[in-house]
Steps between C-alpha positions, in 0.01 A plus 500: 500500500458139590628324822707187446508196732802671673303812574256594778356848461258730691335769291236726656273687258301663785521548874875565526565870579131546575223360717230327298441330159745215568600294208814280544670263262748223557696355203692175458567250217303683237188549702342754732289489821277788584432580867200740548341744264341794683363849464540838665272797515622843371335842487323578182627785281229725645607416852158367582470136600746220408555279197628146483860456377716196455846399379540481123564129439655545154818315586330181608187517278721493199654181649185340629584164334789483757283575804483189719227644722370786715503481883272725709652520843194654674170677436599875512422712195868609462579136446209353301295802375651514148448130414139557384632773255820333384448120507405488128857610430646209694250210469668268754383333818472699823604332829374620835342393829122450560415838640682701232349269236157599629578876464673450168232294331240767561727765337568280198137388453383862505722554189383174337839331549506129570871477590626175650557556879674221683444491876815442708517395869729670755833320500439334156780468247440504125730482193411774242732463210854515626391663832422306816277714721414442860224706669600598847233654723577849629288745703355811326177702517305263269457123539718234347789731398803288401865559448651302216819291500591486129774254408671431173809318389689827520389612846218577744319814610248571781237752370332623820198677340338730763548389859550571868593292801164442686479238768124555546347606165131435601431326164736227392810345660773699675829532308722196543860600546600146417386532139749776447798407729518157331565678163833613632620145535432424129653820390305775332660716228267798528198645673271741319339690788214739584634848602186693580566571865878468501535863614309426817681369810374216716229260397146520362201464725332158506142478371414346843590822680219701341193354672516704815559842329222437247262382771571805717442730205169327415372482860579866542258591227137579559378529139573299183855380458667462161835318478709568195758231398636314202256246374760231441618504861291200610673486840382860572145411391504206746625727770222745433249219514630410843478867604144531378399193703647638826368851435153360429476648149392366168748488214424668163708489188531808277682470172486250211863395540432426867196281422714309238788453739281373777335253253848374391613466860194307605530273198860426610408416857567834666263737696293204625473622858370834630449642147136511386435829318153647487339537157563849365132575450444449874785739626278808506259332744766450768531744784822711481639324807447162343702542180867450426558526120821400325573724196732522205680815393754559776735670243240761407405336175226676306168316501614242761256438789688730738498791250124451443442502880700820523288660222181367658390315185553137598187292414499287814572723796535869588737621765397768749676729746645293788566189288861377492729402206812298588780455250665162565748554223798724430506747224707380194752771399351712221146471643545754782301784339205270408484356850525849655206619289304197621573577864395863465179403331398283791614751757306781330185301573603444868580133438775383723812367327781284643790411272753223580788718400397791732463338836624650827820345636428190706162430342442141382563455125215486249697380202787256431719510192543192290869576426825440692678771686875507556522240777293254302714549191810439714347182639413369153848557369644326803268199451562454130864611473489564125808589294319794327222729621286675238262760644164551310154629572601846603627839387878566482516606864314187618725279302821680611394438866421139428849450338663653807312262729617209285857617522472528882364148514808375320361441157809525273350678207212748461375576151283804438325587183178606345243368248667377183828420662622142466628337821743205435446273800800283396757779451352733751493795260241751363470590139317833472207566268499152352128489414246758385277613781211748531137521609160433346179668624155372478254724311189369660261690271653333186599174679851518351856533630707801406873570544589758767730758342856487640577767761 
């Protein structure tokens, strides 16, 4: 299967019909362009802990000579986490922005991989083989996320990556409607669009709306406070730094991934104000009322900082009755049982727990999603006015809701499919099961990838 100069194809190998492990391909004139290459976490066979899984890249690894390049749209694990495990099968340049490059270089170097990574500026346009790609800034829950305008002689597509409409994102620039409304004038054949929150009405909460709720929660605590959030959400980290300053508390960092992400953020020019963490060896000397620690493990992950705190075996601090753990993150579907066990472990020790998903009505929010709800999707479709909408990054129900919103916005065609289906962006059709798909899992003891048996 080889695209001609008359063809323009979209072929997802991961992330279409599921949330996580995104791997997208665009084909034109005998070449392919890869957008993102991520992982997901699945329960082990024993049901204890998670293992790393990723899309099986067989289709494109067997054609790697035709791969014009790999683009990493942003620094989340479900978009870049597999590159350190799979790049040897591709051996082509990776293109991304400065912050994502910082994160990616660390992952690759840990595996001894010296892949060429080309830094791209927001708004820059590059020619990669027969593809012209323009990076268009878009707001999300990690810095320097970009949508991609991919243009070929056969047509054009807007690949949104993950996004939301945020006019005050705390870190980075607000979304610029003009970037997207101007696309309508030039004519866009298709939009490949995030579906994660398509089944929720209204709009997502802005990052800027979280300060007051988080400050209130911290100031209402007498003992130690631990804030659990996603390490990659640099805007949330900045907000927590601001909260700690006003609440007169020192900031501590618990979790290796959090230390790494803060280092990457600072190297990229972020977290320069109101964010000066205390050395971990000094945390135990602080009075309980002086400490606000930020911790990894909000999804109940085994051996993450939060789990170790719950088990009272963290090497840096020990929580006591009357301390307060605040979850500034929602629970990802599938992790409910793990998170519930974590909550009960804290509560059994008389440690107060507040979860962003379990707040009384009217209380200020403690978490903001990085994905668009229904009204934001409707707005994007009205801005861009594409001929075809292709929902991705969601399970079937999310994608069905996204397609319905596109139809309501006046998009003439909505194409729905799953991993391995070939979307013809010229003809507006879907050819089912056009490429082999599956999953690989990382056996960390052996350091090898194994195929996941088909269900």
